[in-house]
C-alpha positions in Angstrom: -0.4 -110.0 134.9 -0.2 -111.4 138.5 -3.6 -111.4 140.2 -4.6 -111.8 143.9 -8.3 -112.2 143.0 -8.5 -115.8 144.1 -6.9 -115.1 147.4 -9.2 -112.1 148.1 -12.3 -114.0 146.9 -11.5 -116.8 149.3 -10.9 -114.3 152.2 -14.4 -113.0 151.6 -15.8 -116.5 151.5 -17.2 -116.2 148.0 -17.4 -118.8 145.3 -16.4 -117.9 141.8 -20.1 -117.7 140.9 -20.8 -115.3 143.8 -18.0 -113.0 142.8 -19.1 -113.2 139.1 -22.6 -112.2 140.1 -21.3 -109.2 142.1 -19.2 -108.1 139.2 -21.9 -108.8 136.6 -19.6 -111.1 134.6 -19.5 -114.9 133.9 -17.9 -117.4 136.3 -15.6 -118.3 133.4 -14.3 -114.7 133.4 -13.5 -114.9 137.1 -11.8 -118.2 136.6 -9.7 -116.8 133.7 -8.7 -113.8 135.8 -7.7 -116.0 138.7 -5.7 -118.3 136.5 -4.0 -115.3 134.8 -5.3 -116.3 131.4 -7.2 -113.0 131.0 -6.4 -109.5 132.0 -9.5 -107.6 133.0 -10.6 -104.3 131.4 -9.8 -101.2 133.3 -13.5 -100.9 134.1 -13.6 -104.4 135.6 -10.4 -103.8 137.5 -11.9 -100.8 139.1 -15.0 -102.8 140.0 -12.8 -105.4 141.7 -10.9 -102.7 143.5 -14.1 -101.1 144.8 -15.6 -104.5 145.8 -12.5 -105.5 147.8 -11.9 -101.9 149.0 -8.2 -102.0 147.8 -6.1 -100.1 145.3 -5.9 -101.8 141.9 -2.1 -102.1 142.4 -2.7 -104.3 145.4 -4.9 -106.7 143.4 -2.9 -106.8 140.1 0.8 -106.5 139.5 2.7 -106.6 136.2 4.7 -109.8 135.6 
């Protein structure tokens, strides 16, 4: 799954650790999502969407 998480995180000026803290996940999870090695659960995808104030489809797109 294609992810815009890195781009959005950088726009907000957050480190991976800061984003991880806001999402209550590990920094490694954020890294895995950003490098497209891990697809987040629907719950985590909704958390990201709320945090970035964007629809999930804007953050994630199917390959």
